N, CA, C and O atoms as a GROMACS GRO file, in nm:
protein
  540
    1MET      N    1  -1.346  -1.325   1.211
    1MET     CA    2  -1.387  -1.392   1.090
    1MET      C    3  -1.281  -1.369   0.983
    1MET      O    4  -1.240  -1.256   0.958
    2LYS      N    5  -1.238  -1.476   0.922
    2LYS     CA    6  -1.136  -1.468   0.818
    2LYS      C    7  -1.201  -1.422   0.688
    2LYS      O    8  -1.309  -1.470   0.650
    3LYS      N    9  -1.135  -1.330   0.619
    3LYS     CA   10  -1.187  -1.277   0.493
    3LYS      C   11  -1.161  -1.374   0.380
    3LYS      O   12  -1.057  -1.440   0.375
    4ARG      N   13  -1.256  -1.382   0.289
    4ARG     CA   14  -1.237  -1.459   0.167
    4ARG      C   15  -1.185  -1.363   0.061
    4ARG      O   16  -1.245  -1.259   0.035
    5TYR      N   17  -1.073  -1.399   0.002
    5TYR     CA   18  -1.011  -1.314  -0.097
    5TYR      C   19  -1.031  -1.369  -0.237
    5TYR      O   20  -1.040  -1.490  -0.256
    6GLN      N   21  -1.039  -1.279  -0.332
    6GLN     CA   22  -1.055  -1.318  -0.472
    6GLN      C   23  -0.922  -1.361  -0.531
    6GLN      O   24  -0.919  -1.443  -0.622
    7ASN      N   25  -0.812  -1.306  -0.480
    7ASN     CA   26  -0.681  -1.336  -0.536
    7ASN      C   27  -0.581  -1.369  -0.425
    7ASN      O   28  -0.602  -1.332  -0.309
    8THR      N   29  -0.475  -1.437  -0.462
    8THR     CA   30  -0.370  -1.471  -0.365
    8THR      C   31  -0.271  -1.355  -0.357
    8THR      O   32  -0.269  -1.269  -0.444
    9PRO      N   33  -0.188  -1.353  -0.251
    9PRO     CA   34  -0.087  -1.247  -0.243
    9PRO      C   35   0.005  -1.244  -0.365
    9PRO      O   36   0.040  -1.137  -0.413
   10THR      N   37   0.045  -1.361  -0.415
   10THR     CA   38   0.134  -1.367  -0.531
   10THR      C   39   0.066  -1.310  -0.655
   10THR      O   40   0.128  -1.236  -0.730
   11GLU      N   41  -0.060  -1.345  -0.676
   11GLU     CA   42  -0.134  -1.290  -0.790
   11GLU      C   43  -0.148  -1.138  -0.779
   11GLU      O   44  -0.134  -1.067  -0.878
   12ALA      N   45  -0.176  -1.090  -0.659
   12ALA     CA   46  -0.192  -0.946  -0.638
   12ALA      C   47  -0.062  -0.872  -0.670
   12ALA      O   48  -0.064  -0.767  -0.734
   13ILE      N   49   0.050  -0.927  -0.628
   13ILE     CA   50   0.180  -0.865  -0.654
   13ILE      C   51   0.210  -0.866  -0.804
   13ILE      O   52   0.257  -0.767  -0.859
   14GLN      N   53   0.181  -0.978  -0.871
   14GLN     CA   54   0.205  -0.987  -1.015
   14GLN      C   55   0.119  -0.887  -1.092
   14GLN      O   56   0.167  -0.823  -1.185
   15GLU      N   57  -0.008  -0.873  -1.054
   15GLU     CA   58  -0.096  -0.776  -1.119
   15GLU      C   59  -0.044  -0.634  -1.098
   15GLU      O   60  -0.049  -0.552  -1.189
   16PHE      N   61   0.004  -0.605  -0.977
   16PHE     CA   62   0.057  -0.472  -0.948
   16PHE      C   63   0.183  -0.445  -1.031
   16PHE      O   64   0.200  -0.335  -1.084
   17GLN      N   65   0.270  -0.544  -1.042
   17GLN     CA   66   0.392  -0.529  -1.122
   17GLN      C   67   0.360  -0.510  -1.270
   17GLN      O   68   0.426  -0.431  -1.338
   18GLN      N   69   0.260  -0.581  -1.320
   18GLN     CA   70   0.219  -0.564  -1.460
   18GLN      C   71   0.164  -0.424  -1.483
   18GLN      O   72   0.193  -0.361  -1.585
   19PHE      N   73   0.084  -0.376  -1.390
   19PHE     CA   74   0.031  -0.240  -1.402
   19PHE      C   75   0.145  -0.139  -1.403
   19PHE      O   76   0.144  -0.045  -1.482
   20ALA      N   77   0.242  -0.158  -1.315
   20ALA     CA   78   0.355  -0.065  -1.306
   20ALA      C   79   0.435  -0.063  -1.436
   20ALA      O   80   0.488   0.041  -1.473
   21GLN      N   81   0.445  -0.176  -1.504
   21GLN     CA   82   0.518  -0.180  -1.631
   21GLN      C   83   0.439  -0.113  -1.744
   21GLN      O   84   0.497  -0.052  -1.833
   22ARG      N   85   0.305  -0.126  -1.741
   22ARG     CA   86   0.221  -0.063  -1.844
   22ARG      C   87   0.214   0.088  -1.826
   22ARG      O   88   0.223   0.162  -1.924
   23GLU      N   89   0.198   0.133  -1.704
   23GLU     CA   90   0.181   0.274  -1.674
   23GLU      C   91   0.313   0.332  -1.624
   23GLU      O   92   0.374   0.279  -1.531
   24ASP      N   93   0.356   0.439  -1.685
   24ASP     CA   94   0.480   0.503  -1.641
   24ASP      C   95   0.449   0.644  -1.593
   24ASP      O   96   0.501   0.742  -1.647
   25ARG      N   97   0.364   0.652  -1.491
   25ARG     CA   98   0.328   0.784  -1.441
   25ARG      C   99   0.389   0.804  -1.303
   25ARG      O  100   0.405   0.709  -1.227
   26PRO      N  101   0.423   0.927  -1.271
   26PRO     CA  102   0.486   0.954  -1.141
   26PRO      C  103   0.383   0.954  -1.028
   26PRO      O  104   0.264   0.980  -1.048
   27ILE      N  105   0.431   0.924  -0.910
   27ILE     CA  106   0.350   0.936  -0.788
   27ILE      C  107   0.412   1.046  -0.706
   27ILE      O  108   0.532   1.042  -0.676
   28GLN      N  109   0.332   1.143  -0.670
   28GLN     CA  110   0.382   1.257  -0.594
   28GLN      C  111   0.313   1.265  -0.459
   28GLN      O  112   0.194   1.237  -0.446
   29ILE      N  113   0.390   1.303  -0.360
   29ILE     CA  114   0.333   1.332  -0.229
   29ILE      C  115   0.374   1.473  -0.191
   29ILE      O  116   0.479   1.523  -0.234
   30VAL      N  117   0.291   1.536  -0.112
   30VAL     CA  118   0.316   1.675  -0.073
   30VAL      C  119   0.332   1.681   0.078
   30VAL      O  120   0.246   1.632   0.152
   31PHE      N  121   0.442   1.740   0.123
   31PHE     CA  122   0.465   1.764   0.265
   31PHE      C  123   0.489   1.913   0.283
   31PHE      O  124   0.588   1.966   0.232
   32PRO      N  125   0.402   1.981   0.356
   32PRO     CA  126   0.424   2.123   0.382
   32PRO      C  127   0.555   2.144   0.459
   32PRO      O  128   0.592   2.062   0.544
   33ILE      N  129   0.623   2.253   0.430
   33ILE     CA  130   0.754   2.279   0.492
   33ILE      C  131   0.744   2.285   0.644
   33ILE      O  132   0.838   2.246   0.713
   34GLN      N  133   0.631   2.334   0.697
   34GLN     CA  134   0.615   2.339   0.843
   34GLN      C  135   0.617   2.199   0.902
   34GLN      O  136   0.675   2.176   1.008
   35GLN      N  137   0.553   2.105   0.833
   35GLN     CA  138   0.551   1.967   0.881
   35GLN      C  139   0.691   1.906   0.870
   35GLN      O  140   0.733   1.830   0.959
   36VAL      N  141   0.764   1.937   0.764
   36VAL     CA  142   0.900   1.887   0.747
   36VAL      C  143   0.989   1.936   0.861
   36VAL      O  144   1.064   1.858   0.919
   37VAL      N  145   0.979   2.066   0.894
   37VAL     CA  146   1.060   2.123   1.002
   37VAL      C  147   1.025   2.057   1.135
   37VAL      O  148   1.114   2.023   1.214
   38ALA      N  149   0.895   2.038   1.161
   38ALA     CA  150   0.853   1.975   1.287
   38ALA      C  151   0.907   1.833   1.298
   38ALA      O  152   0.952   1.791   1.404
   39LEU      N  153   0.903   1.759   1.188
   39LEU     CA  154   0.953   1.622   1.190
   39LEU      C  155   1.105   1.618   1.202
   39LEU      O  156   1.160   1.528   1.266
   40LEU      N  157   1.173   1.714   1.140
   40LEU     CA  158   1.319   1.719   1.150
   40LEU      C  159   1.364   1.746   1.292
   40LEU      O  160   1.471   1.701   1.333
   41GLN      N  161   1.284   1.820   1.368
   41GLN     CA  162   1.320   1.846   1.507
   41GLN      C  163   1.317   1.717   1.589
   41GLN      O  164   1.387   1.705   1.689
   42GLU      N  165   1.236   1.620   1.544
   42GLU     CA  166   1.234   1.489   1.611
   42GLU      C  167   1.347   1.400   1.560
   42GLU      O  168   1.382   1.301   1.625
   43GLY      N  169   1.404   1.436   1.446
   43GLY     CA  170   1.516   1.359   1.390
   43GLY      C  171   1.490   1.322   1.246
   43GLY      O  172   1.376   1.313   1.202
   44LEU      N  173   1.598   1.301   1.172
   44LEU     CA  174   1.587   1.266   1.032
   44LEU      C  175   1.515   1.132   1.013
   44LEU      O  176   1.442   1.113   0.916
   45GLY      N  177   1.536   1.041   1.106
   45GLY     CA  178   1.470   0.910   1.098
   45GLY      C  179   1.319   0.922   1.100
   45GLY      O  180   1.250   0.854   1.024
   46GLU      N  181   1.266   1.010   1.185
   46GLU     CA  182   1.121   1.029   1.194
   46GLU      C  183   1.068   1.092   1.066
   46GLU      O  184   0.961   1.055   1.018
   47LEU      N  185   1.142   1.189   1.010
   47LEU     CA  186   1.100   1.250   0.884
   47LEU      C  187   1.095   1.144   0.774
   47LEU      O  188   0.997   1.137   0.700
   48MET      N  189   1.198   1.062   0.764
   48MET     CA  190   1.201   0.959   0.661
   48MET      C  191   1.088   0.857   0.680
   48MET      O  192   1.030   0.811   0.582
   49ARG      N  193   1.058   0.822   0.804
   49ARG     CA  194   0.950   0.728   0.832
   49ARG      C  195   0.815   0.785   0.786
   49ARG      O  196   0.736   0.715   0.724
   50GLN      N  197   0.790   0.913   0.816
   50GLN     CA  198   0.663   0.975   0.778
   50GLN      C  199   0.652   0.993   0.627
   50GLN      O  200   0.545   0.975   0.569
   51VAL      N  201   0.762   1.029   0.563
   51VAL     CA  202   0.763   1.041   0.417
   51VAL      C  203   0.736   0.903   0.356
   51VAL      O  204   0.659   0.892   0.260
   52GLY      N  205   0.798   0.801   0.410
   52GLY     CA  206   0.776   0.665   0.361
   52GLY      C  207   0.632   0.620   0.377
   52GLY      O  208   0.575   0.559   0.286
   53LEU      N  209   0.571   0.650   0.491
   53LEU     CA  210   0.431   0.614   0.514
   53LEU      C  211   0.339   0.691   0.420
   53LEU      O  212   0.241   0.636   0.368
   54GLY      N  213   0.369   0.820   0.398
   54GLY     CA  214   0.291   0.899   0.304
   54GLY      C  215   0.301   0.843   0.163
   54GLY      O  216   0.203   0.838   0.089
   55PHE      N  217   0.422   0.802   0.126
   55PHE     CA  218   0.444   0.744  -0.006
   55PHE      C  219   0.368   0.611  -0.020
   55PHE      O  220   0.306   0.586  -0.123
   56ALA      N  221   0.372   0.527   0.084
   56ALA     CA  222   0.302   0.399   0.081
   56ALA      C  223   0.152   0.422   0.061
   56ALA      O  224   0.088   0.353  -0.018
   57GLY      N  225   0.096   0.519   0.133
   57GLY     CA  226  -0.046   0.550   0.117
   57GLY      C  227  -0.078   0.597  -0.024
   57GLY      O  228  -0.182   0.559  -0.079
   58ALA      N  229   0.009   0.679  -0.082
   58ALA     CA  230  -0.014   0.729  -0.218
   58ALA      C  231  -0.008   0.616  -0.321
   58ALA      O  232  -0.086   0.614  -0.415
   59VAL      N  233   0.085   0.523  -0.302
   59VAL     CA  234   0.097   0.410  -0.395
   59VAL      C  235  -0.028   0.321  -0.385
   59VAL      O  236  -0.080   0.278  -0.488
   60MET      N  237  -0.075   0.294  -0.263
   60MET     CA  238  -0.194   0.210  -0.248
   60MET      C  239  -0.317   0.277  -0.308
   60MET      O  240  -0.398   0.212  -0.374
   61GLU      N  241  -0.331   0.408  -0.287
   61GLU     CA  242  -0.444   0.480  -0.345
   61GLU      C  243  -0.438   0.479  -0.497
   61GLU      O  244  -0.541   0.469  -0.563
   62ASP      N  245  -0.319   0.488  -0.553
   62ASP     CA  246  -0.302   0.483  -0.698
   62ASP      C  247  -0.344   0.345  -0.751
   62ASP      O  248  -0.408   0.336  -0.855
   63GLU      N  249  -0.307   0.240  -0.679
   63GLU     CA  250  -0.347   0.106  -0.722
   63GLU      C  251  -0.499   0.089  -0.713
   63GLU      O  252  -0.560   0.028  -0.801
   64VAL      N  253  -0.560   0.143  -0.607
   64VAL     CA  254  -0.706   0.135  -0.595
   64VAL      C  255  -0.771   0.206  -0.712
   64VAL      O  256  -0.866   0.155  -0.771
   65GLU      N  257  -0.721   0.324  -0.747
   65GLU     CA  258  -0.778   0.398  -0.860
   65GLU      C  259  -0.762   0.321  -0.989
   65GLU      O  260  -0.850   0.323  -1.074
   66GLN      N  261  -0.650   0.253  -1.005
   66GLN     CA  262  -0.628   0.173  -1.126
   66GLN      C  263  -0.727   0.056  -1.131
   66GLN      O  264  -0.776   0.023  -1.239
   67ARG      N  265  -0.756  -0.007  -1.019
   67ARG     CA  266  -0.846  -0.122  -1.015
   67ARG      C  267  -0.993  -0.082  -1.022
   67ARG      O  268  -1.074  -0.151  -1.084
   68VAL      N  269  -1.028   0.031  -0.959
   68VAL     CA  270  -1.168   0.068  -0.941
   68VAL      C  271  -1.210   0.181  -1.035
   68VAL      O  272  -1.324   0.183  -1.082
   69GLY      N  273  -1.120   0.273  -1.060
   69GLY     CA  274  -1.153   0.391  -1.138
   69GLY      C  275  -1.153   0.512  -1.048
   69GLY      O  276  -1.132   0.502  -0.927
   70ALA      N  277  -1.176   0.627  -1.108
   70ALA     CA  278  -1.174   0.753  -1.033
   70ALA      C  279  -1.286   0.755  -0.930
   70ALA      O  280  -1.395   0.701  -0.952
   71ARG      N  281  -1.260   0.818  -0.818
   71ARG     CA  282  -1.357   0.828  -0.709
   71ARG      C  283  -1.480   0.906  -0.756
   71ARG      O  284  -1.469   1.008  -0.824
   72SER      N  285  -1.598   0.857  -0.718
   72SER     CA  286  -1.727   0.922  -0.743
   72SER      C  287  -1.759   0.936  -0.892
   72SER      O  288  -1.835   1.026  -0.930
   73GLN      N  289  -1.705   0.851  -0.975
   73GLN     CA  290  -1.735   0.851  -1.118
   73GLN      C  291  -1.811   0.724  -1.152
   73GLN      O  292  -1.768   0.614  -1.116
   74ARG      N  293  -1.922   0.738  -1.222
   74ARG     CA  294  -1.999   0.620  -1.264
   74ARG      C  295  -1.925   0.545  -1.374
   74ARG      O  296  -1.867   0.605  -1.465
   75ASN      N  297  -1.929   0.412  -1.363
   75ASN     CA  298  -1.866   0.329  -1.464
   75ASN      C  299  -1.940   0.195  -1.466
   75ASN      O  300  -1.918   0.111  -1.378
   76PRO      N  301  -2.028   0.173  -1.564
   76PRO     CA  302  -2.106   0.049  -1.566
   76PRO      C  303  -2.021  -0.077  -1.587
   76PRO      O  304  -2.067  -0.188  -1.558
   77GLU      N  305  -1.899  -0.061  -1.638
   77GLU     CA  306  -1.811  -0.175  -1.662
   77GLU      C  307  -1.723  -0.208  -1.542
   77GLU      O  308  -1.639  -0.297  -1.550
   78ARG      N  309  -1.740  -0.137  -1.434
   78ARG     CA  310  -1.657  -0.154  -1.315
   78ARG      C  311  -1.671  -0.296  -1.260
   78ARG      O  312  -1.782  -0.347  -1.243
   79GLN      N  313  -1.558  -0.360  -1.232
   79GLN     CA  314  -1.558  -0.496  -1.176
   79GLN      C  315  -1.535  -0.496  -1.026
   79GLN      O  316  -1.570  -0.592  -0.957
   80ASN      N  317  -1.476  -0.388  -0.973
   80ASN     CA  318  -1.445  -0.377  -0.831
   80ASN      C  319  -1.497  -0.244  -0.779
   80ASN      O  320  -1.526  -0.153  -0.856
   81SER      N  321  -1.509  -0.236  -0.647
   81SER     CA  322  -1.553  -0.110  -0.586
   81SER      C  323  -1.475  -0.084  -0.458
   81SER      O  324  -1.424  -0.177  -0.393
   82ARG      N  325  -1.466   0.043  -0.422
   82ARG     CA  326  -1.401   0.081  -0.296
   82ARG      C  327  -1.487   0.030  -0.181
   82ARG      O  328  -1.609   0.024  -0.191
   83TRP      N  329  -1.420  -0.008  -0.073
   83TRP     CA  330  -1.492  -0.064   0.041
   83TRP      C  331  -1.434  -0.009   0.171
   83TRP      O  332  -1.414  -0.084   0.267
   84GLY      N  333  -1.406   0.119   0.176
   84GLY     CA  334  -1.354   0.182   0.296
   84GLY      C  335  -1.208   0.150   0.318
   84GLY      O  336  -1.132   0.128   0.223
   85SER      N  337  -1.170   0.150   0.444
   85SER     CA  338  -1.031   0.116   0.479
   85SER      C  339  -1.031   0.049   0.615
   85SER      O  340  -1.130   0.050   0.688
   86GLU      N  341  -0.918  -0.008   0.649
   86GLU     CA  342  -0.902  -0.070   0.780
   86GLU      C  343  -0.757  -0.055   0.823
   86GLU      O  344  -0.671  -0.018   0.744
   87ASN      N  345  -0.732  -0.083   0.949
   87ASN     CA  346  -0.596  -0.072   1.001
   87ASN      C  347  -0.511  -0.184   0.943
   87ASN      O  348  -0.551  -0.301   0.940
   88GLY      N  349  -0.393  -0.146   0.898
   88GLY     CA  350  -0.299  -0.242   0.845
   88GLY      C  351  -0.160  -0.206   0.896
   88GLY      O  352  -0.147  -0.129   0.991
   89TYR      N  353  -0.059  -0.260   0.833
   89TYR     CA  354   0.078  -0.227   0.874
   89TYR      C  355   0.171  -0.242   0.754
   89TYR      O  356   0.138  -0.309   0.656
   90CYS      N  357   0.285  -0.179   0.765
   90CYS     CA  358   0.394  -0.203   0.672
   90CYS      C  359   0.521  -0.220   0.755
   90CYS      O  360   0.526  -0.178   0.870
   91VAL      N  361   0.622  -0.280   0.697
   91VAL     CA  362   0.745  -0.305   0.770
   91VAL      C  363   0.846  -0.196   0.735
   91VAL      O  364   0.882  -0.178   0.619
   92VAL      N  365   0.890  -0.122   0.837
   92VAL     CA  366   0.989  -0.016   0.822
   92VAL      C  367   1.100  -0.041   0.923
   92VAL      O  368   1.074  -0.047   1.043
   93ASP      N  369   1.222  -0.056   0.876
   93ASP     CA  370   1.336  -0.083   0.963
   93ASP      C  371   1.312  -0.204   1.054
   93ASP      O  372   1.352  -0.203   1.170
   94GLY      N  373   1.246  -0.306   1.001
   94GLY     CA  374   1.223  -0.428   1.078
   94GLY      C  375   1.109  -0.418   1.178
   94GLY      O  376   1.085  -0.512   1.253
   95GLN      N  377   1.038  -0.306   1.180
   95GLN     CA  378   0.926  -0.289   1.273
   95GLN      C  379   0.796  -0.278   1.196
   95GLN      O  380   0.792  -0.224   1.085
   96ARG      N  381   0.689  -0.330   1.256
   96ARG     CA  382   0.556  -0.318   1.198
   96ARG      C  383   0.502  -0.181   1.235
   96ARG      O  384   0.483  -0.150   1.353
   97VAL      N  385   0.477  -0.099   1.135
   97VAL     CA  386   0.428   0.037   1.156
   97VAL      C  387   0.283   0.043   1.108
   97VAL      O  388   0.254   0.003   0.996
   98PRO      N  389   0.191   0.093   1.192
   98PRO     CA  390   0.050   0.100   1.151
   98PRO      C  391   0.031   0.195   1.033
   98PRO      O  392   0.093   0.301   1.025
   99ILE      N  393  -0.058   0.154   0.943
   99ILE     CA  394  -0.092   0.236   0.826
   99ILE      C  395  -0.235   0.200   0.784
   99ILE      O  396  -0.272   0.082   0.788
  100PRO      N  397  -0.314   0.299   0.746
  100PRO     CA  398  -0.449   0.264   0.696
  100PRO      C  399  -0.439   0.196   0.560
  100PRO      O  400  -0.364   0.239   0.473
  101ARG      N  401  -0.516   0.090   0.544
  101ARG     CA  402  -0.514   0.012   0.420
  101ARG      C  403  -0.648   0.025   0.350
  101ARG      O  404  -0.751  -0.012   0.406
  102PRO      N  405  -0.649   0.078   0.226
  102PRO     CA  406  -0.776   0.085   0.153
  102PRO      C  407  -0.824  -0.055   0.116
  102PRO      O  408  -0.744  -0.145   0.089
  103ARG      N  409  -0.955  -0.071   0.115
  103ARG     CA  410  -1.013  -0.201   0.082
  103ARG      C  411  -1.085  -0.194  -0.053
  103ARG      O  412  -1.142  -0.091  -0.088
  104VAL      N  413  -1.079  -0.304  -0.126
  104VAL     CA  414  -1.146  -0.316  -0.255
  104VAL      C  415  -1.221  -0.448  -0.255
  104VAL      O  416  -1.171  -0.550  -0.208
  105ARG      N  417  -1.344  -0.444  -0.308
  105ARG     CA  418  -1.423  -0.567  -0.321
  105ARG      C  419  -1.466  -0.586  -0.464
  105ARG      O  420  -1.488  -0.490  -0.538
  106SER      N  421  -1.479  -0.713  -0.503
  106SER     CA  422  -1.526  -0.746  -0.638
  106SER      C  423  -1.678  -0.741  -0.640
  106SER      O  424  -1.741  -0.727  -0.535
  107LYS      N  425  -1.737  -0.752  -0.758
  107LYS     CA  426  -1.882  -0.755  -0.770
  107LYS      C  427  -1.942  -0.875  -0.698
  107LYS      O  428  -2.058  -0.873  -0.658
  108LEU      N  429  -1.861  -0.980  -0.682
  108LEU     CA  430  -1.907  -1.100  -0.613
  108LEU      C  431  -1.904  -1.085  -0.462
  108LEU      O  432  -1.949  -1.174  -0.389
  109GLY      N  433  -1.850  -0.973  -0.414
  109GLY     CA  434  -1.843  -0.949  -0.270
  109GLY      C  435  -1.716  -1.001  -0.205
  109GLY      O  436  -1.705  -0.999  -0.083
  110LEU      N  437  -1.620  -1.048  -0.285
  110LEU     CA  438  -1.495  -1.098  -0.230
  110LEU      C  439  -1.394  -0.986  -0.219
  110LEU      O  440  -1.390  -0.896  -0.303
  111GLU      N  441  -1.313  -0.991  -0.115
  111GLU     CA  442  -1.207  -0.892  -0.094
  111GLU      C  443  -1.100  -0.910  -0.203
  111GLU      O  444  -1.066  -1.023  -0.239
  112VAL      N  445  -1.048  -0.799  -0.255
  112VAL     CA  446  -0.942  -0.802  -0.355
  112VAL      C  447  -0.815  -0.751  -0.289
  112VAL      O  448  -0.811  -0.638  -0.239
  113ARG      N  449  -0.712  -0.833  -0.288
  113ARG     CA  450  -0.584  -0.792  -0.229
  113ARG      C  451  -0.516  -0.687  -0.316
  113ARG      O  452  -0.527  -0.690  -0.439
  114LEU      N  453  -0.446  -0.596  -0.250
  114LEU     CA  454  -0.366  -0.497  -0.321
  114LEU      C  455  -0.222  -0.544  -0.324
  114LEU      O  456  -0.164  -0.572  -0.219
  115GLY      N  457  -0.165  -0.553  -0.441
  115GLY     CA  458  -0.027  -0.598  -0.455
  115GLY      C  459   0.070  -0.504  -0.386
  115GLY      O  460   0.169  -0.549  -0.328
  116SER      N  461   0.042  -0.374  -0.392
  116SER     CA  462   0.132  -0.278  -0.327
  116SER      C  463   0.132  -0.300  -0.176
  116SER      O  464   0.238  -0.294  -0.113
  117TYR      N  465   0.016  -0.326  -0.117
  117TYR     CA  466   0.010  -0.351   0.027
  117TYR      C  467   0.086  -0.478   0.063
  117TYR      O  468   0.156  -0.482   0.164
  118GLU      N  469   0.072  -0.581  -0.018
  118GLU     CA  470   0.144  -0.706   0.008
  118GLU      C  471   0.295  -0.682   0.006
  118GLU      O  472   0.368  -0.738   0.088
  119LEU      N  473   0.342  -0.598  -0.088
  119LEU     CA  474   0.485  -0.568  -0.094
  119LEU      C  475   0.530  -0.484   0.025
  119LEU      O  476   0.640  -0.504   0.077
  120PHE      N  477   0.447  -0.389   0.069
  120PHE     CA  478   0.485  -0.306   0.183
  120PHE      C  479   0.490  -0.387   0.313
  120PHE      O  480   0.557  -0.346   0.408
  121GLN      N  481   0.423  -0.499   0.319
  121GLN     CA  482   0.426  -0.582   0.439
  121GLN      C  483   0.551  -0.667   0.448
  121GLN      O  484   0.583  -0.718   0.556
  122ARG      N  485   0.620  -0.684   0.340
  122ARG     CA  486   0.741  -0.766   0.340
  122ARG      C  487   0.857  -0.694   0.406
  122ARG      O  488   0.869  -0.572   0.396
  123GLY      N  489   0.940  -0.769   0.471
  123GLY     CA  490   1.064  -0.714   0.525
  123GLY      C  491   1.170  -0.713   0.415
  123GLY      O  492   1.147  -0.766   0.306
  124SER      N  493   1.282  -0.654   0.443
  124SER     CA  494   1.390  -0.652   0.343
  124SER      C  495   1.461  -0.786   0.341
  124SER      O  496   1.447  -0.866   0.434
  125LEU      N  497   1.536  -0.810   0.236
  125LEU     CA  498   1.612  -0.935   0.225
  125LEU      C  499   1.715  -0.947   0.336
  125LEU      O  500   1.740  -1.056   0.387
  126MET      N  501   1.776  -0.832   0.376
  126MET     CA  502   1.875  -0.834   0.482
  126MET      C  503   1.812  -0.878   0.614
  126MET      O  504   1.871  -0.957   0.688
  127GLU      N  505   1.691  -0.828   0.644
  127GLU     CA  506   1.622  -0.867   0.766
  127GLU      C  507   1.592  -1.016   0.766
  127GLU      O  508   1.605  -1.083   0.868
  128ASP      N  509   1.549  -1.067   0.651
  128ASP     CA  510   1.520  -1.210   0.640
  128ASP      C  511   1.644  -1.294   0.667
  128ASP      O  512   1.637  -1.396   0.736
  129CYS      N  513   1.760  -1.251   0.612
  129CYS     CA  514   1.884  -1.325   0.635
  129CYS      C  515   1.923  -1.322   0.783
  129CYS      O  516   1.969  -1.423   0.837
  130VAL      N  517   1.905  -1.209   0.848
  130VAL     CA  518   1.937  -1.198   0.990
  130VAL      C  519   1.850  -1.292   1.071
  130VAL      O  520   1.899  -1.362   1.160
  131TRP      N  521   1.718  -1.296   1.041
  131TRP     CA  522   1.628  -1.386   1.113
  131TRP      C  523   1.666  -1.531   1.092
  131TRP      O  524   1.661  -1.611   1.186
  132LEU      N  525   1.704  -1.567   0.969
  132LEU     CA  526   1.743  -1.705   0.944
  132LEU      C  527   1.867  -1.744   1.024
  132LEU      O  528   1.876  -1.855   1.075
  133LYS      N  529   1.963  -1.651   1.034
  133LYS     CA  530   2.083  -1.679   1.111
  133LYS      C  531   2.053  -1.690   1.260
  133LYS      O  532   2.112  -1.771   1.331
  134ILE      N  533   1.959  -1.607   1.308
  134ILE     CA  534   1.922  -1.613   1.451
  134ILE      C  535   1.856  -1.745   1.481
  134ILE      O  536   1.885  -1.807   1.584
  135LEU      N  537   1.768  -1.790   1.392
  135LEU     CA  538   1.698  -1.916   1.414
  135LEU      C  539   1.792  -2.033   1.396
  135LEU      O  540   1.752  -2.148   1.410
   0.00000   0.00000   0.00000
């Protein structure tokens, strides 16, 4: 069943960019040194991939908090609500890498796209140029 969305991918990205311009707060992720060492033994590429996925998750959670509000806090003016998560993907080095995607729904019951998730699904400009040349 295809989901009905409240906003288009372009609108979601624009809303996310506007939020990023209004708010100038840092996003931090924490990786225990033991996990860093374990990932480095697999190679620097694997460490960078895991750090990138952790960062993507933190950015999406930050956007959800911006749209919905703090978790477990009552807010009668809330327009959207958390709706669990589902399997999604982001593009890393031209490959689709699985990542959990948080879901948000409006009061009307329509799915709300996350601009950050839409951006993480895009490939790089270099990859796009390579595909165009191949085709």
